LOKE-103074 format. One record per residue: residue number from 1; x, y, z of N, C-alpha, C in turn. Coordinates in nm, 3 decimals, always signed. Atoms other than C-alpha are relative to their C-alpha. Layout:
<pts>
PT   num     neast    nnorth       nup    caeast   canorth      caup     ceast    cnorth       cup
PT   NUM         X         Y         Z         X         Y         Z         X         Y         Z
...
</pts>
This chain:
<pts>
PT   num     neast    nnorth       nup    caeast   canorth      caup     ceast    cnorth       cup
PT     1    -0.135    +0.054    -0.017    +1.119    -0.607    -1.383    +0.014    -0.124    -0.087
PT     2    -0.025    +0.114    +0.086    +1.264    -0.851    -1.636    +0.087    -0.101    +0.075
PT     3    -0.075    +0.102    -0.074    +1.362    -1.150    -1.421    +0.084    -0.082    -0.096
PT     4    -0.073    +0.080    +0.099    +1.464    -1.335    -1.736    +0.135    +0.064    -0.030
PT     5    -0.124    -0.066    +0.038    +1.724    -1.075    -1.830    +0.093    +0.020    +0.119
PT     6    -0.084    -0.006    -0.118    +1.845    -1.035    -1.474    +0.074    -0.132    +0.020
PT     7    -0.063    +0.132    -0.014    +1.910    -1.408    -1.455    +0.099    -0.027    -0.112
PT     8    -0.094    +0.014    +0.112    +2.070    -1.404    -1.799    +0.130    +0.073    +0.030
PT     9    -0.118    -0.078    -0.033    +2.305    -1.131    -1.679    +0.087    -0.070    +0.102
PT    10    -0.076    +0.073    -0.101    +2.405    -1.336    -1.377    +0.070    -0.121    -0.061
PT    11    -0.060    +0.118    +0.062    +2.467    -1.644    -1.592    +0.112    +0.038    -0.096
PT    12    -0.112    -0.046    +0.084    +2.686    -1.440    -1.825    +0.124    +0.027    +0.086
PT    13    -0.113    -0.019    -0.091    +2.901    -1.365    -1.519    +0.060    -0.134    +0.041
PT    14    -0.048    +0.136    -0.031    +2.923    -1.731    -1.415    -0.118    -0.096    +0.001
PT    15    +0.104    +0.103    -0.001    +2.731    -2.056    -1.435    -0.054    -0.019    +0.141
PT    16    +0.063    +0.013    -0.131    +2.488    -2.134    -1.152    -0.108    -0.106    -0.002
PT    17    +0.119    +0.080    -0.020    +2.230    -2.370    -1.014    -0.121    +0.094    +0.002
PT    18    +0.118    -0.086    -0.004    +1.870    -2.238    -1.042    -0.024    +0.063    +0.137
PT    19    +0.024    -0.057    -0.133    +1.831    -2.200    -0.664    +0.104    +0.106    +0.035
PT    20    -0.105    -0.098    -0.024    +2.162    -2.014    -0.655    -0.031    +0.130    -0.074
PT    21    +0.041    -0.118    +0.075    +2.029    -1.778    -0.922    -0.102    +0.081    +0.078
PT    22    +0.099    -0.070    -0.080    +1.733    -1.697    -0.700    +0.063    +0.076    +0.115
PT    23    -0.070    -0.067    -0.111    +1.964    -1.616    -0.409    +0.076    +0.122    -0.051
PT    24    -0.077    -0.113    +0.056    +2.183    -1.396    -0.629    -0.092    +0.115    -0.039
PT    25    +0.096    -0.103    +0.041    +1.877    -1.212    -0.759    -0.038    +0.088    +0.120
PT    26    +0.040    -0.076    -0.119    +1.768    -1.110    -0.408    +0.118    +0.070    +0.064
PT    27    -0.117    -0.058    -0.065    +2.118    -1.050    -0.271    +0.057    +0.119    -0.076
PT    28    -0.057    -0.107    +0.081    +2.224    -0.829    -0.559    -0.096    +0.117    -0.023
PT    29    +0.098    -0.103    +0.035    +1.900    -0.640    -0.623    -0.091    +0.040    +0.114
PT    30    +0.082    -0.036    -0.115    +1.719    -0.644    -0.291    -0.125    -0.085    +0.012
PT    31    +0.118    +0.083    -0.027    +1.404    -0.802    -0.138    -0.113    +0.014    -0.102
PT    32    +0.107    -0.021    +0.097    +1.175    -0.652    -0.403    +0.010    -0.097    -0.118
PT    33    -0.023    +0.088    +0.115    +1.326    -0.896    -0.657    -0.002    -0.147    +0.038
PT    34    +0.007    +0.139    -0.043    +1.266    -1.211    -0.458    -0.104    -0.075    -0.080
PT    35    +0.094    +0.086    +0.071    +1.104    -1.493    -0.657    -0.005    -0.134    +0.071
PT    36    +0.010    +0.131    -0.066    +0.971    -1.819    -0.519    +0.052    -0.109    -0.092
PT    37    -0.061    +0.110    +0.075    +1.099    -2.156    -0.632    -0.083    -0.038    -0.123
PT    38    +0.086    +0.034    +0.113    +0.797    -2.219    -0.855    +0.018    +0.097    -0.117
PT    39    -0.021    -0.100    +0.105    +0.839    -1.892    -1.045    +0.137    -0.017    -0.065
PT    40    -0.135    +0.016    +0.051    +1.212    -1.948    -1.077    +0.010    -0.121    -0.093
PT    41    -0.004    +0.121    +0.082    +1.161    -2.298    -1.212    -0.064    +0.024    -0.137
PT    42    +0.068    -0.029    +0.126    +0.918    -2.172    -1.477    +0.086    +0.089    -0.090
PT    43    -0.084    -0.091    +0.079    +1.154    -1.892    -1.587    +0.117    -0.077    -0.061
PT    44    -0.113    +0.079    +0.049    +1.450    -2.131    -1.616    -0.045    -0.095    -0.110
PT    45    +0.053    +0.094    +0.099    +1.235    -2.380    -1.808    -0.024    +0.071    -0.133
PT    46    +0.026    -0.075    +0.123    +1.125    -2.113    -2.060    +0.131    +0.045    -0.066
PT    47    -0.128    -0.045    +0.054    +1.479    -1.979    -2.098    +0.074    -0.114    -0.069
PT    48    -0.066    +0.116    +0.061    +1.612    -2.328    -2.170    -0.071    -0.038    -0.130
PT    49    +0.076    +0.033    +0.119    +1.330    -2.396    -2.418    +0.025    +0.099    -0.113
PT    50    -0.026    -0.104    +0.100    +1.407    -2.067    -2.596    +0.145    +0.002    -0.047
PT    51    -0.140    +0.007    +0.041    +1.774    -2.160    -2.628    +0.087    +0.111    +0.057
PT    52    -0.078    -0.109    -0.059    +1.892    -1.874    -2.405    +0.102    -0.051    +0.101
PT    53    -0.092    +0.062    -0.094    +2.056    -2.103    -2.150    +0.007    -0.149    -0.031
PT    54    -0.014    +0.144    +0.020    +2.179    -2.461    -2.149    +0.071    -0.060    +0.120
PT    55    -0.063    +0.070    -0.112    +2.300    -2.721    -1.902    +0.149    -0.018    -0.030
PT    56    -0.145    +0.018    +0.016    +2.671    -2.735    -1.847    +0.031    -0.145    -0.032
PT    57    -0.016    +0.143    +0.028    +2.648    -3.114    -1.839    -0.134    -0.054    -0.051
PT    58    +0.130    +0.040    +0.054    +2.362    -3.210    -2.074    -0.035    -0.145    +0.027
PT    59    +0.026    +0.143    -0.023    +2.398    -3.581    -1.990    -0.032    -0.030    +0.146
PT    60    +0.027    +0.022    -0.143    +2.348    -3.533    -1.615    -0.148    -0.030    +0.021
PT    61    +0.136    +0.040    -0.031    +2.035    -3.689    -1.467    -0.052    +0.075    +0.124
PT    62    +0.059    -0.063    -0.119    +1.790    -3.561    -1.204    -0.075    +0.127    -0.034
PT    63    +0.079    -0.122    +0.022    +1.568    -3.256    -1.160    +0.088    +0.118    -0.039
PT    64    -0.076    -0.115    +0.052    +1.670    -2.927    -1.322    +0.061    +0.084    +0.111
PT    65    -0.054    -0.080    -0.111    +1.726    -2.769    -0.978    +0.143    -0.042    +0.035
PT    66    -0.134    +0.049    -0.032    +2.040    -2.982    -0.950    +0.096    +0.010    -0.117
PT    67    -0.087    -0.018    +0.116    +2.179    -2.887    -1.289    +0.060    +0.140    +0.000
PT    68    -0.067    -0.130    +0.015    +2.426    -2.608    -1.349    -0.029    +0.052    -0.140
PT    69    +0.034    -0.060    +0.129    +2.320    -2.372    -1.627    +0.099    +0.111    -0.036
PT    70    -0.082    -0.110    +0.050    +2.514    -2.128    -1.842    -0.075    +0.068    -0.114
PT    71    +0.062    -0.074    +0.110    +2.412    -1.862    -2.094    +0.057    -0.047    -0.133
PT    72    -0.045    +0.036    +0.135    +2.430    -1.953    -2.463    +0.035    +0.127    -0.077
PT    73    -0.029    -0.115    +0.086    +2.548    -1.729    -2.746    -0.128    +0.075    -0.034
PT    74    +0.130    -0.063    +0.027    +2.183    -1.665    -2.826    -0.048    +0.079    +0.122
PT    75    +0.037    -0.070    -0.123    +2.123    -1.573    -2.464    +0.078    +0.129    +0.016
PT    76    -0.083    -0.120    -0.010    +2.413    -1.328    -2.471    -0.050    +0.108    -0.096
PT    77    +0.053    -0.096    +0.097    +2.271    -1.164    -2.784    -0.131    +0.061    +0.049
PT    78    +0.128    -0.049    -0.051    +1.928    -1.138    -2.626    +0.021    +0.098    +0.115
PT    79    -0.030    -0.091    -0.112    +2.076    -0.978    -2.312    +0.052    +0.133    -0.051
PT    80    -0.055    -0.124    +0.054    +2.274    -0.723    -2.515    -0.108    +0.083    -0.068
PT    81    +0.110    -0.071    +0.065    +1.965    -0.635    -2.716    -0.090    +0.067    +0.104
PT    82    +0.083    -0.055    -0.108    +1.761    -0.587    -2.397    +0.070    +0.116    +0.070
PT    83    -0.074    -0.104    -0.072    +2.035    -0.380    -2.228    +0.005    +0.129    -0.082
PT    84    -0.010    -0.118    +0.087    +2.054    -0.145    -2.529    -0.134    +0.071    -0.016
PT    85    +0.132    -0.062    +0.015    +1.678    -0.078    -2.527    -0.017    +0.116    +0.097
PT    86    +0.032    -0.112    -0.089    +1.552    +0.248    -2.384    -0.088    -0.049    +0.114
PT    87    +0.076    +0.043    -0.116    +1.424    +0.192    -2.032    -0.127    +0.083    +0.013
PT    88    +0.128    -0.069    -0.009    +1.056    +0.277    -2.002    -0.031    +0.035    +0.146
PT    89    +0.042    -0.040    -0.133    +0.897    +0.452    -1.707    -0.077    -0.115    +0.065
PT    90    +0.068    +0.105    -0.072    +0.778    +0.207    -1.442    -0.150    +0.027    +0.003
PT    91    +0.145    -0.022    -0.002    +0.399    +0.157    -1.466    -0.047    +0.053    +0.136
PT    92    +0.054    -0.053    -0.124    +0.195    +0.346    -1.209    -0.059    -0.113    +0.083
PT    93    +0.046    +0.104    -0.092    +0.098    +0.145    -0.903    -0.152    -0.012    -0.002
PT    94    +0.144    +0.027    -0.011    -0.245    -0.017    -0.906    -0.026    -0.056    +0.140
PT    95    +0.023    +0.043    -0.138    -0.328    -0.028    -0.536    -0.141    -0.055    +0.014
PT    96    +0.134    +0.051    -0.032    -0.614    -0.245    -0.421    -0.074    +0.100    +0.088
PT    97    +0.062    -0.096    -0.092    -0.675    +0.023    -0.159    -0.068    +0.113    -0.076
PT    98    +0.064    -0.109    +0.075    -0.748    +0.293    -0.419    -0.132    -0.046    -0.062
PT    99    +0.125    +0.054    +0.054    -1.013    +0.067    -0.574    -0.105    -0.005    +0.111
PT   100    +0.093    +0.006    -0.113    -1.170    +0.012    -0.232    -0.053    +0.138    +0.036
PT   101    +0.042    -0.136    -0.032    -1.177    +0.386    -0.166    -0.099    +0.052    -0.103
PT   102    +0.089    -0.047    +0.106    -1.341    +0.453    -0.503    -0.138    -0.064    +0.010
PT   103    +0.126    +0.073    -0.006    -1.613    +0.194    -0.431    -0.060    -0.005    +0.139
PT   104    +0.047    +0.007    -0.138    -1.660    +0.251    -0.058    -0.140    +0.055    +0.016
PT   105    +0.131    -0.062    -0.016    -1.960    +0.479    -0.092    -0.013    +0.069    +0.134
PT   106    +0.015    -0.078    -0.124    -2.099    +0.695    +0.189    -0.010    -0.084    +0.127
PT   107    +0.022    +0.082    -0.119    -2.170    +0.402    +0.423    +0.126    -0.070    +0.050
PT   108    -0.120    +0.075    -0.038    -1.817    +0.261    +0.432    +0.122    +0.089    +0.020
PT   109    -0.114    -0.090    -0.016    -1.601    +0.568    +0.487    +0.078    -0.031    +0.128
PT   110    -0.069    +0.037    -0.124    -1.524    +0.462    +0.843    +0.087    -0.122    -0.020
PT   111    -0.077    +0.120    +0.030    -1.412    +0.120    +0.723    +0.118    +0.033    -0.091
PT   112    -0.108    -0.041    +0.090    -1.209    +0.288    +0.450    +0.115    +0.063    +0.078
PT   113    -0.104    -0.061    -0.083    -1.022    +0.491    +0.712    +0.080    -0.108    +0.074
PT   114    -0.070    +0.110    -0.067    -0.939    +0.168    +0.897    +0.094    -0.071    -0.097
PT   115    -0.084    +0.063    +0.102    -0.806    +0.017    +0.573    +0.123    +0.086    -0.029
PT   116    -0.113    -0.091    +0.023    -0.589    +0.325    +0.516    +0.101    -0.012    +0.114
PT   117    -0.089    +0.010    -0.116    -0.448    +0.300    +0.869    +0.079    -0.130    -0.002
PT   118    -0.069    +0.130    +0.006    -0.366    -0.070    +0.824    +0.107    +0.000    -0.109
PT   119    -0.095    -0.008    +0.111    -0.197    -0.003    +0.490    +0.119    +0.087    +0.038
PT   120    -0.107    -0.089    -0.045    +0.001    +0.282    +0.642    +0.095    -0.071    +0.096
PT   121    -0.082    +0.074    -0.096    +0.121    +0.055    +0.925    +0.090    -0.100    -0.072
PT   122    -0.081    +0.096    +0.077    +0.239    -0.207    +0.674    +0.115    +0.070    -0.071
PT   123    -0.104    -0.076    +0.070    +0.428    +0.055    +0.473    +0.109    +0.044    +0.097
PT   124    -0.096    -0.048    -0.100    +0.591    +0.192    +0.788    +0.090    -0.113    +0.047
PT   125    -0.080    +0.114    -0.044    +0.702    -0.154    +0.902    +0.098    -0.043    -0.108
PT   126    -0.087    +0.039    +0.112    +0.840    -0.237    +0.558    +0.113    +0.101    -0.017
PT   127    -0.102    -0.104    +0.011    +1.025    +0.095    +0.553    +0.108    -0.018    +0.106
PT   128    -0.097    +0.025    -0.107    +1.189    +0.014    +0.886    +0.093    -0.115    -0.038
PT   129    -0.080    +0.117    +0.037    +1.305    -0.326    +0.757    +0.100    +0.034    -0.110
PT   130    -0.090    -0.035    +0.111    +1.449    -0.186    +0.435    +0.106    +0.100    +0.044
PT   131    -0.097    -0.098    -0.050    +1.616    +0.103    +0.617    +0.111    -0.069    +0.078
PT   132    -0.101    +0.077    -0.075    +1.792    -0.144    +0.849    +0.093    -0.073    -0.096
PT   133    -0.081    +0.071    +0.099    +1.909    -0.348    +0.551    +0.091    +0.097    -0.073
PT   134    -0.078    -0.103    +0.067    +2.025    -0.031    +0.376    +0.116    +0.045    +0.088
PT   135    -0.105    -0.044    -0.092    +2.220    +0.075    +0.685    +0.109    -0.105    +0.016
PT   136    -0.100    +0.106    -0.013    +2.388    -0.265    +0.712    +0.090    -0.004    -0.123
PT   137    -0.080    -0.006    +0.122    +2.501    -0.243    +0.350    +0.088    +0.124    +0.002
PT   138    -0.074    -0.125    -0.011    +2.609    +0.116    +0.411    +0.123    -0.019    +0.088
PT   139    -0.111    +0.023    -0.092    +2.825    +0.002    +0.702    +0.107    -0.088    -0.064
PT   140    -0.098    +0.089    +0.064    +2.987    -0.277    +0.499    +0.081    +0.076    -0.104
PT   141    -0.072    -0.081    +0.098    +3.076    -0.024    +0.229    +0.103    +0.088    +0.070
PT   142    -0.089    -0.090    -0.073    +3.230    +0.210    +0.487    +0.121    -0.075    +0.056
PT   143    -0.108    +0.077    -0.061    +3.440    -0.070    +0.639    +0.088    -0.071    -0.103
PT   144    -0.072    +0.073    +0.104    +3.570    -0.192    +0.305    +0.141    +0.052    -0.026
PT   145    -0.133    -0.055    +0.021    +3.878    +0.030    +0.314    +0.008    +0.080    -0.128
PT   146    -0.018    -0.083    +0.120    +4.023    +0.208    +0.012    -0.071    -0.057    -0.123
PT   147    +0.072    +0.061    +0.112    +3.858    -0.041    -0.225    -0.138    -0.044    +0.048
PT   148    +0.136    +0.037    -0.037    +3.483    -0.091    -0.216    -0.053    -0.105    -0.096
PT   149    +0.064    +0.100    +0.086    +3.267    -0.371    -0.351    -0.112    +0.067    -0.078
PT   150    +0.099    -0.066    +0.085    +3.067    -0.243    -0.644    -0.139    -0.056    +0.021
PT   151    +0.133    +0.058    -0.018    +2.785    -0.491    -0.584    -0.069    +0.051    +0.125
PT   152    +0.059    -0.056    -0.121    +2.736    -0.353    -0.232    -0.051    +0.142    -0.024
PT   153    +0.042    -0.138    +0.031    +2.720    +0.004    -0.360    -0.128    -0.003    -0.085
PT   154    +0.117    +0.007    +0.088    +2.468    -0.095    -0.630    -0.122    -0.056    +0.074
PT   155    +0.110    +0.048    -0.082    +2.257    -0.292    -0.381    -0.056    +0.113    +0.085
PT   156    +0.042    -0.115    -0.079    +2.248    +0.016    -0.163    -0.085    +0.096    -0.085
PT   157    +0.075    -0.085    +0.092    +2.128    +0.214    -0.465    -0.139    -0.057    -0.026
PT   158    +0.129    +0.065    +0.023    +1.851    -0.039    -0.537    -0.091    +0.011    +0.121
PT   159    +0.079    -0.011    -0.122    +1.736    -0.035    -0.175    -0.051    +0.143    +0.019
PT   160    +0.042    -0.140    -0.011    +1.724    +0.345    -0.186    -0.126    +0.025    -0.084
PT   161    +0.118    -0.016    +0.086    +1.474    +0.325    -0.473    -0.125    -0.053    +0.070
PT   162    +0.114    +0.057    -0.072    +1.247    +0.099    -0.266    -0.038    +0.087    +0.120
PT   163    +0.026    -0.086    -0.117    +1.283    +0.326    +0.038    -0.073    +0.127    -0.043
PT   164    +0.067    -0.121    +0.050    +1.188    +0.635    -0.163    -0.145    -0.030    -0.039
PT   165    +0.136    +0.038    +0.041    +0.884    +0.450    -0.304    -0.090    -0.017    +0.122
PT   166    +0.079    +0.018    -0.122    +0.766    +0.353    +0.045    -0.027    +0.133    +0.069
PT   167    +0.021    -0.133    -0.057    +0.815    +0.707    +0.170    -0.111    +0.074    -0.075
PT   168    +0.107    -0.061    +0.080    +0.594    +0.826    -0.116    -0.136    -0.062    +0.034
PT   169    +0.125    +0.066    -0.039    +0.331    +0.566    -0.021    -0.051    +0.053    +0.133
PT   170    +0.040    -0.053    -0.131    +0.331    +0.695    +0.336    -0.056    +0.141    -0.013
PT   171    +0.055    -0.134    +0.023    +0.279    +1.051    +0.213    -0.140    -0.009    -0.059
PT   172    +0.132    +0.016    +0.062    -0.010    +0.931    -0.001    -0.103    -0.047    +0.101
PT   173    +0.096    +0.049    -0.099    -0.175    +0.740    +0.285    -0.042    +0.112    +0.095
PT   174    +0.033    -0.114    -0.086    -0.156    +1.054    +0.502    -0.100    +0.091    -0.072
PT   175    +0.090    -0.084    +0.079    -0.322    +1.252    +0.222    -0.137    -0.068    -0.014
PT   176    +0.125    +0.074    +0.015    -0.583    +0.978    +0.169    -0.083    +0.007    +0.128
PT   177    +0.070    -0.008    -0.129    -0.670    +0.983    +0.541    -0.065    +0.137    +0.016
PT   178    +0.054    -0.135    -0.011    -0.718    +1.360    +0.532    -0.122    +0.018    -0.091
PT   179    +0.108    -0.020    +0.097    -0.939    +1.349    +0.221    -0.125    -0.079    +0.037
PT   180    +0.117    +0.082    -0.038    -1.164    +1.063    +0.340    -0.064    +0.057    +0.126
PT   181    +0.053    -0.062    -0.122    -1.200    +1.227    +0.682    -0.079    +0.126    -0.035
PT   182    +0.068    -0.122    +0.044    -1.294    +1.554    +0.510    -0.133    -0.033    -0.068
PT   183    +0.119    +0.039    +0.073    -1.546    +1.375    +0.289    -0.111    -0.048    +0.093
PT   184    +0.098    +0.050    -0.095    -1.716    +1.220    +0.591    -0.093    +0.111    +0.048
PT   185    +0.080    -0.109    -0.053    -1.838    +1.560    +0.704    -0.069    +0.084    -0.105
PT   186    +0.058    -0.077    +0.108    -1.973    +1.675    +0.367    -0.126    -0.065    -0.054
PT   187    +0.120    +0.048    +0.069    -2.310    +1.646    +0.196    +0.038    -0.018    -0.146
PT   188    -0.058    +0.025    +0.132    -2.170    +1.485    -0.115    -0.097    -0.076    -0.089
PT   189    +0.074    +0.077    +0.099    -2.326    +1.351    -0.434    +0.089    -0.117    -0.041
PT   190    -0.079    +0.119    +0.031    -2.208    +0.996    -0.488    -0.040    -0.055    -0.136
PT   191    +0.025    +0.050    +0.136    -2.175    +0.845    -0.833    -0.097    -0.118    +0.002
PT   192    +0.090    +0.115    -0.007    -2.355    +0.530    -0.719    -0.146    +0.045    +0.007
PT   193    +0.136    -0.051    -0.011    -2.662    +0.737    -0.627    -0.047    +0.061    -0.133
PT   194    +0.038    -0.064    +0.126    -2.658    +0.942    -0.947    -0.020    -0.104    -0.110
PT   195    +0.016    +0.105    +0.099    -2.613    +0.626    -1.152    -0.132    -0.074    +0.019
PT   196    +0.128    +0.066    -0.027    -2.908    +0.462    -0.979    -0.116    +0.088    -0.044
PT   197    +0.105    -0.092    +0.040    -3.120    +0.772    -1.029    -0.011    +0.010    -0.151
PT   198    +0.000    -0.007    +0.145    -3.013    +0.796    -1.390    -0.060    -0.125    -0.063
PT   199    +0.053    +0.126    +0.052    -3.095    +0.430    -1.445    -0.151    -0.006    +0.019
PT   200    +0.144    +0.000    -0.026    -3.437    +0.473    -1.283    -0.072    +0.093    -0.097
PT   201    +0.060    -0.094    +0.094    -3.510    +0.777    -1.501    -0.004    -0.058    -0.141
PT   202    -0.003    +0.061    +0.131    -3.405    +0.587    -1.811    -0.107    -0.107    -0.013
PT   203    +0.103    +0.104    +0.002    -3.631    +0.297    -1.721    -0.139    +0.063    -0.012
PT   204    +0.130    -0.068    +0.006    -3.920    +0.541    -1.668    -0.027    +0.052    -0.142
PT   205    +0.017    -0.050    +0.136    -3.860    +0.698    -2.010    -0.032    -0.113    -0.097
PT   206    +0.025    +0.114    +0.088    -3.847    +0.358    -2.179    -0.141    -0.055    +0.022
PT   207    +0.134    +0.050    -0.030    -4.166    +0.252    -2.001    -0.106    +0.091    -0.063
PT   208    +0.094    -0.095    +0.059    -4.344    +0.571    -2.111    -0.003    -0.014    -0.152
PT   209    -0.007    +0.015    +0.145    -4.224    +0.521    -2.468    -0.075    -0.126    -0.045
PT   210    +0.069    +0.126    +0.033    -4.351    +0.162    -2.468    -0.151    +0.017    +0.007
PT   211    +0.143    -0.021    -0.016    -4.693    +0.269    -2.341    -0.056    +0.087    -0.113
PT   212    +0.042    -0.086    +0.110    -4.710    +0.543    -2.606    -0.015    -0.080    -0.128
PT   213    +0.006    +0.083    +0.120    -4.636    +0.294    -2.882    -0.121    -0.094    +0.006
PT   214    +0.114    +0.090    -0.015    -4.901    +0.058    -2.741    -0.131    +0.073    -0.029
PT   215    +0.121    -0.077    +0.024    -5.163    +0.335    -2.744    -0.016    +0.032    -0.149
PT   216    +0.003    -0.028    +0.144    -5.068    +0.429    -3.100    -0.045    -0.123    -0.078
PT   217    +0.037    +0.124    +0.068    -5.098    +0.066    -3.205    -0.147    -0.031    +0.021
PT   218    +0.141    +0.024    -0.029    -5.435    +0.030    -3.032    -0.088    +0.093    -0.082
PT   219    +0.077    -0.097    +0.078    -5.555    +0.345    -3.210    -0.011    -0.042    -0.145
PT   220    +0.004    +0.044    +0.138    -5.462    +0.207    -3.551    -0.094    -0.119    -0.019
PT   221    +0.082    +0.119    +0.010    -5.639    -0.121    -3.481    -0.149    +0.034    +0.013
PT   222    +0.141    -0.039    -0.018    -5.961    +0.062    -3.377    -0.055    +0.073    -0.120
PT   223    +0.046    -0.075    +0.116    -5.979    +0.259    -3.704    -0.074    -0.093    -0.097
PT   224    +0.073    +0.084    +0.100    -6.233    +0.132    -3.961    +0.084    -0.021    -0.124
PT   225    -0.075    +0.032    +0.120    -6.084    -0.037    -4.262    -0.086    +0.017    -0.124
</pts>
């Protein structure tokens, strides 16, 4: 997600304080786009340094959080260039849980199942929260009368994307639980064991080669000159 370009887009609509930009980011795009004050401050600082935004009143004193910013002509050009670019597929999720499962080994499968259950519970709780938020936006759209607020409809669309992603995570956790449970009852060959065995065999070969070279060297030294 390009927070810089999202904030630029908001500033092209109207000038704002930095903290107000953070609120607009979450309110318009959903909880997934929430940024903390430290991140927001760094983004605004870089955008100002790059000439993409500027202070409405450059002579005003005090911290930048109390300054109103607007997009510059350079910022508008940068936003238009970004908007025209082809949108790339979102990178695949790198779950910490998948790394844990890959490295659990035969002795930690029970613990791995507990981790899967905890992750599943978190996904389910998050899905409930987003579904409630989606329903509240849905209701506001329905009560708007013949004219609807476009930002509410688009927020609903963004929330739907997060809901679908969480539903997919829940399907994956169910599958992961089935596979790890199945693996528990199997006589499996683990990569850690084969790697250890392979390493031991390699060490044995190197040791044998070293001893062979030593014997050859000793033989040459014993020969009469």
